[in-house]
Structures are given as structure tokens and as C-alpha cells.
C-alpha positions as CSV (number, residue, x, y, z in Angstrom):
1,M,101.3,94.4,101.2
2,A,103.2,93.0,98.3
3,V,101.7,89.5,98.8
4,L,98.2,91.0,99.0
5,T,98.7,93.0,95.9
6,T,99.9,90.0,93.9
7,A,97.1,87.7,95.2
8,A,94.4,90.3,94.3
9,S,95.9,90.6,90.8
10,V,96.1,86.9,90.1
11,T,92.6,86.2,91.4
12,G,91.1,89.0,89.4
13,R,89.8,91.0,92.4
14,E,90.0,94.4,90.8
15,R,89.0,96.5,93.7
16,S,91.4,94.7,96.1
17,H,94.1,94.8,93.5
18,L,93.7,98.6,93.0
19,A,93.6,99.3,96.8
20,T,96.6,97.2,97.7
21,K,98.7,98.5,94.7
22,L,98.0,102.1,95.5
23,L,98.9,101.6,99.1
24,L,102.2,100.0,98.4
25,A,104.3,103.1,97.8
26,P,102.5,105.1,100.6
27,T,103.2,102.3,103.0
28,L,106.9,102.3,102.1
29,A,106.9,106.1,102.4
30,A,105.4,105.9,105.8
31,G,108.2,103.6,106.9
32,V,110.8,106.1,105.6
33,V,109.1,109.0,107.5
34,A,108.9,106.9,110.7
35,T,112.6,106.2,110.6
36,R,113.7,109.6,109.3
37,G,116.0,110.1,112.3
38,E,118.2,107.3,111.0
39,R,119.3,109.2,107.9
40,S,119.8,112.7,106.6
41,A,116.8,114.9,105.9
42,A,117.8,115.1,102.2
43,R,117.9,111.4,101.8
44,S,114.5,110.9,103.4
45,A,113.0,113.7,101.2
46,T,114.4,112.1,98.1
47,L,112.9,108.7,99.0
48,V,109.5,110.2,99.8
49,A,109.5,112.2,96.6
50,A,110.4,109.0,94.6
51,L,107.6,107.1,96.3
52,A,105.1,109.9,95.7
53,G,106.0,109.6,92.0
54,S,105.5,105.9,92.2
55,A,102.1,106.2,93.8
56,M,100.9,108.7,91.1
57,G,102.3,106.5,88.4
58,D,100.4,103.5,89.7
59,W,97.2,105.6,89.7
60,F,97.6,106.8,86.1
61,M,98.6,103.3,84.8
62,N,95.6,101.8,86.5
63,A,93.4,104.5,85.0
64,S,94.9,103.8,81.5
65,G,93.6,100.2,81.7
66,R,90.0,101.6,82.0
67,A,90.3,104.3,79.3
68,A,87.6,104.2,76.7
69,S,89.8,105.1,73.7
70,V,93.3,104.3,72.5
71,E,94.1,108.0,72.6
72,G,92.9,108.3,76.2
73,R,94.9,105.2,77.2
74,R,98.0,106.6,75.6
75,L,97.6,110.0,77.4
76,L,97.2,108.3,80.8
77,M,100.2,106.1,80.1
78,R,102.3,109.1,79.3
79,R,101.3,110.8,82.5
80,G,102.1,107.6,84.4
81,A,105.5,107.4,82.8
82,G,106.1,111.1,83.8
83,A,105.2,110.2,87.4
84,F,107.4,107.1,87.4
85,A,110.2,109.3,86.0
86,V,110.2,111.2,89.3
87,Q,110.6,107.8,91.0
88,Q,113.5,106.8,88.8
89,I,115.3,110.1,89.1
90,G,115.1,109.9,92.9
91,L,116.5,106.3,92.9
92,V,119.3,107.2,90.5
93,R,120.2,110.3,92.6
94,L,120.6,108.2,95.8
95,M,122.7,105.6,94.0
96,L,125.0,108.3,92.6
97,A,125.3,109.8,96.0
98,D,126.4,106.3,97.3
99,G,129.1,106.3,94.7
100,A,127.5,104.2,92.0
101,R,128.9,104.6,88.5
102,P,128.1,103.0,85.2
103,R,130.0,99.7,84.4
104,A,130.3,98.1,81.1
105,V,128.8,94.7,81.7
106,P,125.6,95.8,83.5
107,S,125.1,98.6,81.0
108,T,125.5,96.2,78.1
109,I,123.0,93.7,79.6
110,V,120.4,96.4,80.3
111,G,120.9,98.2,77.0
112,G,120.5,94.9,75.1
113,T,117.3,94.1,77.0
114,L,115.8,97.5,76.3
115,A,116.7,97.3,72.6
116,G,115.0,93.9,72.3
117,L,111.9,95.2,74.1
118,A,111.8,98.2,71.8
119,V,111.7,95.9,68.8
120,V,108.9,93.8,70.3
121,D,106.9,96.9,71.3
122,T,107.1,98.5,67.8
123,G,106.9,95.3,65.8
124,G,110.2,96.2,64.2
125,A,108.7,99.3,62.5
126,G,107.0,102.5,63.4
127,H,108.0,105.3,65.8
128,P,108.1,104.6,69.6
129,D,106.4,107.1,71.9
130,P,109.0,109.7,73.0
131,V,107.7,110.0,76.5
132,L,107.6,106.2,77.1
133,T,111.0,105.9,75.5
134,A,112.5,108.6,77.8
135,Y,111.0,106.7,80.8
136,G,112.5,103.5,79.5
137,M,115.9,105.1,79.3
138,L,115.6,106.3,82.9
139,L,114.5,102.9,84.0
140,G,117.5,101.4,82.2
141,S,119.9,103.8,83.8
142,M,118.5,103.0,87.2
143,S,118.7,99.3,86.6
144,A,122.3,99.5,85.2
145,L,123.5,101.5,88.3
146,A,121.6,99.2,90.7
147,L,123.3,96.1,89.3
148,T,126.7,97.6,90.4
149,Q,125.5,97.9,94.0
150,R,125.0,95.7,97.0
151,R,122.8,92.7,96.7
152,T,119.5,94.2,97.9
153,V,119.7,97.1,95.5
154,A,121.0,95.0,92.6
155,L,118.2,92.5,93.0
156,G,115.6,95.4,93.2
157,G,117.0,97.0,90.0
158,G,116.9,93.7,88.2
159,L,113.4,92.9,89.3
160,F,112.2,96.3,88.3
161,L,113.5,95.8,84.7
162,L,112.0,92.3,84.7
163,S,108.6,93.7,85.7
164,D,108.4,96.3,83.0
165,A,109.7,93.8,80.4
166,T,106.9,91.4,81.4
167,I,104.4,94.2,80.8
168,I,105.6,94.7,77.2
169,L,105.9,91.0,76.4
170,G,102.5,90.3,77.9
171,E,100.8,93.0,75.8
172,H,102.1,91.3,72.6
173,L,102.1,87.6,73.5
174,V,99.2,86.9,75.9
175,K,96.1,85.5,74.3
176,T,93.8,84.1,77.0
177,P,92.3,85.4,80.3
178,R,94.3,82.8,82.2
179,Q,97.6,83.9,80.6
180,R,96.7,87.5,81.4
181,A,96.1,86.6,85.1
182,V,99.5,84.8,85.3
183,V,101.3,87.7,83.6
184,S,99.6,90.2,85.9
185,G,100.8,88.2,88.9
186,I,104.3,88.1,87.6
187,V,104.3,91.9,87.0
188,M,102.9,92.7,90.4
189,S,105.1,90.3,92.4
190,T,108.3,91.6,90.7
191,Y,107.2,95.2,90.9
192,A,106.3,95.1,94.6
193,A,109.5,93.2,95.5
194,A,111.6,95.5,93.4
195,L,110.3,98.7,95.0
196,A,110.6,97.3,98.5
197,L,114.1,96.1,97.9
198,L,115.2,99.3,96.4
199,V,113.7,101.5,99.2
200,H,115.1,99.3,102.0
201,G,118.4,99.1,100.3
202,L,118.7,102.8,99.7
203,R,117.2,104.2,103.0
204,D,120.6,104.7,104.6
205,E,123.9,106.2,103.4
206,H,126.5,103.6,102.4
207,V,130.1,104.5,101.8
208,H,131.7,101.5,100.0
209,P,134.6,101.9,97.6
210,D,133.6,98.7,95.9
211,P,130.1,97.5,96.9
212,V,130.2,94.4,94.7
213,T,133.6,93.2,96.0
214,E,132.6,93.9,99.6
215,D,129.4,91.9,99.2
216,A,131.3,89.0,97.7
217,T,133.8,88.9,100.6
218,A,131.2,89.4,103.4
């Protein structure tokens, strides 16, 4: 599904791109439901809720690209950010339940990245959108926590941040249709991989006193 979504994005097949992108989160959710006997009901419910938020966010963000006005686009982007916030809250909740806690180095890396993106997005002036800013903070919190976890989750968190960073940079730096196609492909490949890695990495309870150390010695 991730490969199909990326290919449709790069080749400009809008209908195929929309269909595969909107099916990504539901497909992962179906996998969670199908294997629900392997984990607690609460964990499955949290994952499904997070993926429902992801699916709604995808729909709103896609609709924002077709909005007829700047105001309409901004409204749909806010709704999309609100839906994605449900996703991020669910992922953070699972990481905290697994014992994840903020650490200085990952938090500094993520914080510096978000600060740089904020400067690019506002051109060094103006007032950032409060809804999008709040979502950015949630995304940063999720990524910072993910970077303290086992490899699958850490990679997913890093790729999620990279995907959103590419969106912002692309909006300000891309000039040609070819460049837009390349950026779209990067965004979709990193987003699809990130979501799959996070879901698969967080499907089951993990009790590790020090996930990073354990991974390094495995």
C-alpha cells in the first residue's frame, strides 16, 4: 500500500494517489483489529482511534489542496491538524505506557528542527497559526519520545518528522512541477513508512527498562 501510494503521487495520478493514501490508515487499522487477541483491548482501541484520526487527517489535507480560496484551504488544514492530533495523542499515550520518557538529546534535536521549520514557515516574521502550531508541538513530542525507543519506533518517529518537514520546505522552495512531484514522492514515502513502522512497533506491550540499551546489545 505504501509503495502504491508513493508511486501514484510521483506519477501524478491524482485519483490513484487519493485512493491509496486514504486506504493506508484503514488497512493498518484492519491489521490491528485482526490481531486484537495478541494485545489488550485498550491498546487495540488506542491504535484504532489513532489510525481513525490519521484517515480523517489525510482526507482533510487532500481536500485543502483543492480549496478554491486561501481561507478555505487554511480551514481544512486546521481540521486536518485536529484529526492528526488524535493520531499523535494516541501514539504518545502508547509510548508513555511502554515507559518512554523525554530525554535531553532527542528533545533538543526535535526542538531545534521545529524551531527552524517555524522560521521558514513564517519567513522570520508574522504570527504562526495556533492550531497548526499546537499540532507541531504534538508531533514534536511524539517524535522526541519515539527516538528514545526501540529501533522500529525510533525510525518511525524520525521519518514522521522528516515527512512534515519536507511538506513545509517544499511549500517554500519548490518551483517547478518536476520538483513538486519529487517532493510529493518523498513526503508520501516517508509518511507511509513512518505510520507503518509506528503501528507495527507499538502494537504490542513492551516492558523494557532501557529500550535503547537493549536494542544496542541485542
